[in-house]
N, C-alpha and C positions, 0 to 999 in steps of 0.2 A: 424690476421686481414687482410690477403692478399686479394686483389681484382684480377684484371687481372695482368698478368706478366709485369713488367717493362723491358725496353730494356737493363738494366745494368746487366752484368754477375754476377752470384752469388758470385764468388770469390772477385770481386771488391767491391760489397756491404758489404761483411763480413769484408774486410780490412778497409773500411771507417767506418763501425760501431765500429770496435775495436778502431780506432783512436779517434772517438768522445767519446766513453766511457772513454778512458784514459784522455782526456781533461776535461770531466765533473768530473771524480774522483779526478783529481789533483786540481780541483776548480780554473781553469784558467779563472776567471771571477766571476760573481755573479749568483748563482743558484736561483731557486724559493725559497721564504722565508716562505710562509704561511704553517702552520702545520694543517693537518686534525685531527679530533677527533678520537682517537684510540678506544674509546667506541662505537662510531657510526659505525666505520669500522667493529668492532667485531660483532655488532648486525646485520649489513647488510650481513656479511659473513654467519651468521646463517640463515638469510632469503634466501640467495642464495642456501644453502644446502637443505632447505625445499621446496622452491617454484621455484627455477630456476631463470634464468636471467630476466624473465618478472616481477619478484616480487621485484627487487631492483631498487629504484628510483635513478636517476642520475641528478645532477644539470646541467643545461644548461649554458655554458659559451662561450665567444667569444675570438678569438685570433687576435693579430696583430703581423706582422713579418717585420723585416727590417734587412739590412746588409750593412756594410761599409768596404771597402777595406782599411786596416790600413797600409799595406806595400805590396811589391811584393809577399811575401810568407805568408801573414796572412790576415784574414778577421774577423771582429767583427759581431756577429749575436745576435740579441735580439728577444725575444718572450714576448709579453705583454698579460696578461689575464684580461678580463673585464667581469663583471656580468650583463651588460646592463645598470647599473646605474653609476658605477665608476670602475676605475682600481683596481684590487685586488692583482695582483702579476706580477712579471716580472723576466726574466732571461737574462743574457748576458754572452757570452763566446767568447774568442779570439781563432780562429781555425787556426792552421798552415796548409798550403796547401802543400800536398806532390807533388813531381815532377810527379808522375805517375797518379795523379787524377785531375779531373777538379774541379774548385771552386764551380761550380753549383751543382755537385753531393754531394760534402762535405756539402754544406749548406742544401740541401734537407734532407740528412741523419740526420744531427743534429736537424733540426726542427721536423722531425717525431719522433725521439727518445725523444726529450724534451716534445712534446705534449702527446705522449703515456704514458710516465712516470707520467706526471702530472694527466692525466685522471685516471690512476690506483690508484695513491696515494690519490686523492681527491674525488674519486667516482663521476666523472663529465663527461660531454660529450661536446666536442667542436663542436659548430654548424657551425661556419665559421671561416675563417682566412683571414684578409685583408692584402694585400702586395702591395708595389709600383710596377708600371710597369717595372721599371728598374731592379728590383730583378727578375722578370720573365725572362727578357732577359739574366740575369746572370745565372739563374737556371731554364732552360726551362722544366725540369721534375717535379719541385716542385708542381705545381698546380695539375697535373694529379695524382701524388702520394698521395697528401693530400686527393683527392677525392676517389681514388680507394682503398687505404689502410686504411684510417681512417674515411671515410665518412664525411670529413670536406669540406664545400663548400668554394672553393677558390675565393676570390673577388679581382680582380686586379684593382688598383686605380691609376689614373694619378695625380701626385702631381703638385701643382702650383709653378712655379719658381718665386714667388712674390718677388720683390725687396724691401727690408726694408731699409729705410733711417733713420739712427740714428746719425744725425749731420755729423761728418766727416767719420763715419763708415757706409759703405754700404755693404749689403750681401744678398744672396738669403735665404729667410726664411726657406725653407725645408732643404737646405744643412747645415744651421747653427745649426740645431737640432742634439743632440746626438742620437746615434742609438736606445737607449731605448725610447727616446721621439718620434722618428719616429715610432717605433713599437706601442707605445700607441696611436698615431694619427691614425694609420691604424686600430686598434681595434675599436676606437670610430667611425670612418667613416663607417666601415663595418656594424655596428649595424643598421645604418639608412636604410639599404636595406631590413630590415625585419619588418613585422607587428606584432601585438599582438599574432597571432597564430604561430609565429616563422617560418613562411614560407616567402621566398623571394617575394617582391612586383612584381606584373605583370606589365611590362612596355609596354604601348601602346603610341606611339609617334605621331608626326605630320603626318597628312593624315591617321591617324589610322593604321600606320605600327606597327606590333608586334615586339618590340625590345626584342628578346629572351634573356634568361639568364640575367635578371635584367639589361637590356640596354647594353648587351654584356660585362658586367663586370665579370660575372662568367665564368671561363674557366676550363672545367673539363677534356678535352682530347686534345691530340696532333694528328697530322696526322698519326704518327706512331702507336698510340693507336687504331685509327680506322682501320688501315691496318691489325692489328692482329685479327680483328673480322671476316674476310672473307678469302676465299681462293685466290690463286694467279690469277686464271682466272678472277674472279670478279674484283679484284683490278686493274689488268693490263688494263681491258676494261674501268674502271672508269677513270684512269689517261689519257688514250687516248682521251676520249671525253671531259674531263674537260680541258685538255690542249688546244684542239681546240676552245672551247667556250671562254676561257680566252684570247686567241690570237685575237679572233674576237670581244671581249668586248661585248658579248651578254648579254642582260638584260632580266630576266624573273621574273614573279610575280605570287604568289598564292593568291586566294581570298576564304575565308571560313567564316562561320557565327559567330564563337566564338574563342577567344584566349585561352580558358581554359575549361577543362572538355570534356570527350568524346574522342574517338579514333582518329578522324581527327586532333584535336588540338595537341594531343600527337605526332602524326606522323609529323606534320608540325614543331613543336618545334625542334624535333630531326633532321629532314631533313635540315632545314635552318641552324642549328648549324653546321652540317657537310659541307654543301655547303660553309659557311663562312670560315671554316678552309681550304677548298680547294682554297679560294680566288675568288669565283664566285660572280657575281653581281645578287643577288637574294633577294627579299623581300616578306613578307607575310602581307596581309592586311585583316582587319575585319571591319564590319560596326558598327555604333553606336548601342548599344543594345536597343531593344524595347520589353518589356515583352509581350505586346499584339500581336505583330507579331510572337514572338517565340511560343505562344500558337497555332497560325495558322500553322506555319511551322511544329510543332510537330504533330498536327492533320494530316497534309498532309503526313508526314513521316509514321504515323501509317496506313493511308489509303493505301499508296503504298505498304506497307508490308502486308496488309490484316489483321491487328490486331485491327483495329478501329471498333467501333460499325457500323453495317450495315446502320444505319441511318445518320452516320456522312458524311457530304459532304463538298467539297471545293467550297464554294459559290462564287458568283460574288463579294460580298462585301469582302470576303477573298482575292480574286485575286486583287482587287483594292488596298487593304491595303498593300499587299506584293509588288505590282508594285510601289506604291508610296514610300515605304520604300527604295527599291533598288535605285530608281531614286534620292531620296533625298541624300542618301549617295554618290552615284556616282558623282553628281554635286557638292556636298559640299567638298568632299575629293579627288577624283581621276581623274576627267576629266579636271581640270584646268591645265594651262601650267606647265610643270614639274611634274605633277602627273603621277602615273603609267599607267593610261588609256589614257593619252594624246598621240598624235602620237610619234613614236620613234624619229623623227627628233626634237621634243621638249623635249626630255628626258624621254618619256614613255618607258614601257617595250616592248621588241621585241616579246615576247611570253607570253600569259596569260593562267593560269590554274584556272578553276572554280571548286570548291568543292561542291558536293551534291546539293539537290533540293532547298536550300534556296536562292542561288545566281545566277541561270541562267539568270535572268532578266538583268544582265550586258552584256550578249552576244550581243543582238541587238544594245545596245548603243556603244559597241566597234566597231562592224561592220559598223555602220552608219558613223563613222568618219574615220575608217581605214579598208576598206573592205577586204584588202589582209592580214591584220595582223592575224597570227595564234592564235586560241583559242582552248584550250583542255578542255573538260568537263570530270571530274572524278566523277563517281558514286560509293559511298562507301556502299550503302545499297542494300538490296534485294528489287527488284521491282517485284511484282506479275504479270509477263507477261501474265499468263493465265487469270487473272482477267482484266488486261488492255485491252485485246483483245475483251472483251465483251462490246458491245455497251450499253451505258446507265449506266454502273457500276460506282460506286464512283471512282474506280481506273482509269477508262477510262477518266473521267472528270478531275481528278487531273493531270494525265499524259498528257492529251491533252494540258493543259495550259503550262506545262513545256516544252513539245516537240516543241511548237511553237518557243521557244527561243533556245533550245538545238540543233535543227536541223541546226542552222546557224554555229555551231561549226565545227572545222576541224577534230576532233577525239572524240570518245566516249570511255573512258577507264573504264572498269568495273572489279569488283572482278571476279575471274575465275570460274564463274558458268553461263553457257549459258542461263539458264532460268531467269537470272536476267536482261536480255536485252530485252526490249519490241520488238515485231515483226516489228514495223515500223522504227526501227533504221537500216539503211543500213549496211550490214555486212562489207563492205569495211571501214566503220568508226570505227569498234569495235576492240579494243585491250584489252588483259587481264593482270591484275596486282594484286597480293595479297596485303593485308595490311602488315604493317611492324612495327618493334619495334627496339629500340636502345639498344644493349647489354651493353653499357657503362653508360647509364643514371641511375637515381635513382630507376627506376622501375626494372632494371634487373641486375645491377652489383652485384658481390658477396660481401656480408657484413660479417664481423666477429661477433663472439658471443657478444662482448661488445656492438656493435651498434644494433644488433638484440634485445638485452635485453632492450636497451634504448627505441626503438620504441614499443616493445611489452608492456612495462610498460605504455607508453602513451596510447596505445590502450585500455588496461584494465582499466586505469583511466577514459577514455572516456566512457567505458561501465558502470562503476560505476555511472557516472554522469547521464547516460540515464536510470539507474535502470535496466540494462540489465545484463544477466549472463556474467561472465568473462571467458576468455580462461584459462584453467588450465595447459597449456603447460609449461614445458615438462613432467610434471607428467602424464598428459593425452594428447594424440595426437588428431588431429582434421582433419576433411574433410572440404574442402572449395569450394564454388562457388564464384568467384570474377567477378562481372559484375555489370553494372548499374541496378537500380531498374526500370525495363522496362517491359511492358506487353509481350514482345517476348522472355524474358530470361528464361522462364520455372521455375520460383522460386517455385511455388506451387508443382511442380513435384519433386524438390530437397528435400523439406520437407517430402513429402509423401514417397519417396524412402528411405530416412534416417529413417523414422519411422518404415518401414518394416524391414530394415536391423538391426536396433537396437533391435527390438522385437526378431528377430532370434538370435542375438548375446547374449542377456540376458538369453537365455536358457542354455548357457554354461559358460558365463563370468559374473563376478560381475560388477556392473555399473561403478566402478572406473577404470575398465580396458577397457571400451568401449570409442570410440572416440566422441568428440563433433562435431557439425556442425556449420560452419561459413558461413554466406551469407553477402557479403559486396561489396561495390564499390564506385567509385567517382561519384559525380554529375556533371551536366553541366548547365550553365546559360541559355541555350536554350532548356532545357528539363523540362517542368513543370509537367510531368507525374511522376517524381521520388517520390515525396511526397505521391501521391495517391497510388502508388504501394507499397511503404513502409508501409503505414498505413493498406492497405488491407492485406498485408502479416502478420503483427502483429495481426490483427483481426483473420486471419485463424489460427495462432498458438495458440492464447488464447482460441478460441472457439472449435477447432477441435482436437488440439494436446496439451492440457494443461500439459500433463505429460512430454513434451519435453522442457518446458519453462526454465528449469535450465541448459539445454545443447545445446540449439540452440541460436546462437548469430546473431542478425540482426543489422547491423550498416551502416549508410551512412558516408563514410569516408571524412575527409577534403582533399584538393588537395595536399597531401604529397606523393610523389612517393616512398620514402623510407619506409613509413608506409605500403603501399600496398606490396612492395617488401618483407618486413619482414613477412607478413602473407603468401604470396605465397612461400617464402623460407622455412617456418617452417611447412606448411601443409603436411599431409601425402599422401593424394589423392586429385586430383583436379576434379571438376565437371564442365561441361558446357552443360546444358540441355535445350538449346534454342529451342523454337518452330518455330521461324523464325530467320534466321541469314544471315549476309553478309559473313564475313570471320572469325571474332573473334580472334584477335591476342593474346588474353589472353591464348588461347590454346597453341600456340607456346611458349609463355613465361613460362608456366608451364612445358612444355616438356624440354625446355632449362635448367631448374633447376632440371631435373631428376624426375619429378613428373608424375606418370602414370595418364592418363586422361580418365575419363568416360564421353562420350559426345554423343549427338544426331546426327543423319544423316541429319543435317540441314545446308543448304547453303554450305559454303566452309570448314566446319569443317572436313569432310572426306578427304580433301586434306592434313590435318595435322596429324590426328590420324590414325595410321595403326592398324586395328583391330587385337587383340590378339598378338600384337607386342609391341607397346608403350602405349597401352590403349585399351579401348573397345568402340565400336560404337553401339548404340541402336536406335530403332525407337522412334520418338517423343512420349512421354507419357507412354512409357513402364516402369513404375516404378518398377515392379516386377523384370525385367531383370537388372535394375540399382542396385537394392538391392542385387541381386545375385552376380553381379560383385564386389560390395563393400565388400561383405562377403568373396569372394575368395581372393581379394587383401589384406584384413585385416588378414586373417588366414593363408595364404600360403606365407611364407617368401621368398621361392625361386622364386615364380611367381613375387612377388613384386620387388625383386632385379633384375631379368631379364628385366622386363618392365622399371624399372628406368634407367638401363644402356642404353637400346635402345632409351629411350626418350632423354637422355642427349646427345647422340652421333649422333642423326639422324636429327637434325634441318638444314634446307637449308639456304644458304646465301640469298635467295630471300626474306625471311621474316625479314631480318635485315635492319636497316636504310641504311647501306652502299649498300646492294644489291638492295634496293628500289631506291636509288639514281642513280644507273646505268641505270635503266629503264627510269627515268626522264631525265637524261642527254642525252640519245639516242633520246627521243622524242623532247626535246628542240633543239638538234643539227639538226635533220631532218626538224623541223618546221622553224627554223631560216634560213636554207639554201633554203627554199621555196620548199622542196620536200614533197608534200602531198602524203604520202605513202598509198597504199591500204593495210590495216591491215588484213582484212579477218579473224578476230577472232583469231589472233595469240597472243602468249605470248610475251609481250614487252621484257622481260628478254632474251628470246631466240634470238630475232632479234638483241638485243644489243651485246650479247656474240658472235654470229656468225659473225656479221659485223666487230667486233674488232679482229677477228681471234682467239677467246678464247672459242671455243666450249667446251661443257661439256665433262669431261673425265670419263671413267668407274669407278664406285665406288663413284663418287662425289654426295653428297646429292642434291636431286632435287624433287620438289613437283610433284605429279602425274599430267599428262596433260589431263586427261579425264574430260573435263568441261561439256560435254553433259550428262554424266551419273549421274550428281549430281542433287539433288532435293532441293527445297527451305524449306521444312518443311511441316506443316499441317495447 
C-alpha cells in the first residue's frame, strides 16, 4: 500500500514495526473488539478471486486518533472507529518509547498498523482520520503517511481549551478526557467535513477566498514530501525565491472563475497548498457563481477556440452582463478596505494574477486605483490567433472585448504554443508556462490495490445506477480517455477509432480477450456544455455503434480525485484525441503512471508525447492511424513495456506543481521589485532557473522549446 517514500530509513521503520507488533501481541492495552463475519469474508474472498478488487464492496468508516504522554518513556495511543452514525470500535495501547526512536515515529507506525489491520479484518476503508493539532506537532509524519500509504484523509483539528467549572473543581475540558474519549471526539468532528457524497466540503470563506483543503484542516504533505517530487535544481531555485518573498512579506493573489472542476481550479488548489506549506502570503479568490454568465463565458471560450457554431456571437448584451458581473463581485468582495484588490497600503495584494477570459474585467478596476500595481494575465486556453486576425470574425469580436482589458496587464502568460497568442499582444509581454499537476494529491499519488479496489467498486456501482456497462477489470483491461465532455476533446474520434481497432482484433481474439473503452471526466460548474456533449455522445453510441454498448463506458465523474486516479492507474493505454487543445495536463499524468499515450498533434500535446518513444502522435481525426497504434500496443508486449518505461521516467519537473510554483515565484519576485521584464516569448521556467544559478544539466528532463512549430488543431 506504499505511496511516495517517507524519509524514515527502512531499518528504523522495521525496528519500530517489530516493537509495535510486540506491544499489540502482548495486549498492553485494549485492542479492537468487534468481530467481522467469517461467512461474509469467505464469500468476498470468492468474489475477489472471480472478479478482482473492483468486485468487492468495502464499508466506509471514519477514524479518530489521539495520544497522551503517560511518562517520560511511554505514550498511550488510541484509535476510534465511527460509521458516521455512532462509534463502533476503539483500541488503546501503551507504547514504550525506545531511546533510539522518536515518539512521533512510534505513534505513526502504531496508527498505520492498527488501521491497516482493521481494514483487512473488517473489509472496510477508512475515509479520513481526525487528530488534534498537538498530535501533529508530536508526530509530524503521521498525516503525510496516512495520506500516502493508506489514502486516509488526515484532518487536523484544534481543540478548545474550554474551562469547565464544577464547584470547587476546575479543569480544561479537553485535557480532562481520557485518550479514548479524545479519539472518539476526533472521529465525530472529522465526519462533519464530509457531505452525502463522502467528499470533503468545499470551503469558500469571507470575500470569496477559496479556503483549500477543507479550510486548511486537511494536511496531506510536508515540505520534505514536496521536495522529493523534483530535482535539486528546481528545489534550490524555489527556496531562493521563496525566502526572498517571505523576507519582504510580499502578498499575491489569484483570481479565477470557479473553485472546483476544470484544470485551472485543480492547479490553483495544488499551488496554493504548496505555497502555504512554504509559508508565503498568497490567497485565491473566486466570484459568486452565476449560471447565466457561465453560459456566456463558455460560449466565449468556444468562440475563441474555434469550436462554436459560426453563427455564435459575443453580443453587446453578453458583454454588458459579463462586465456587470465582474464589477458586482469586485465591489462587493474585493475592493473594500482590506480586500485583496484594495491598495497594498490598506492590506491588498502586491501582485495580482488573473486566470482566463472570464475575469480580465478586473484589470481596469485594479489599475484605476493602483496604476503601478503589477497585474499578470494567465491564458490557459487555445486562442485561434488565425481567426482573431480576421476582421469581422466572431473570434475578433470576442477577443477585442477582452483585449481592451488585458492590454492593461503587465504580462501575458500563455501555454507554450506561439499560435495561442493573438498578434496584437506585444511580444515583450509574452512568457510561456505549461499547465501543471501535483504528484502528491489524490489525482496522482500511488495507491495500493486495497484502495484501487474500493474506488473501482464505487465506479462500477455508479455505472449500474446509470444503466451503463461496467468495467470488467482486471479480467479485461481497458483503454481510457479521461477529459471533460467538451466539443474540443475529440470524443467521437475515440469511439470511431476504438470501433475500428476492435473489429480488427476480433478477427484473431475472442471478445472476452479484447479491451473495453472508458470515456470519463470531471465536470465544472462554469461549463454548461458538458451535459449536451454527454448526451450527444450517448446518442452517437446508440445509433451508430450499438454493437459497442456493452463495452464502451461513458461517465461524468463526481469531483473525486482518487476515483479518477484509480481509473488512470488501472487503464492499459491512454488516449487524448483533442481537436483543439491548450496543454492538457492529463497527458503528463498518464505518462507519469507509465501509460503509453496516443494523442493528436493539437496544442501543447506534442511537447509531452515523444512520438514512437512514450506514445504516438497522430493528426486530428486520423482514426485509422489511432486504431493501428492501439493494435500494435495491444499485441506487442515488448513495444508496450518499452513505451511504458519511457513514459514513467521522462516527465519534466516543469509539469509538476512544485516546478510550476518556481515560475510563479520568479514572476511575483520580479513584479514585486518593480522590474517590468521584457519577456520576449521566453519560458518563465528557464528565466527562473538561470537567474537562480540552477541551469539545466545534461540528461535532466525538459520539455521541448519549439513553441513555433506547434499547431492548434483543426
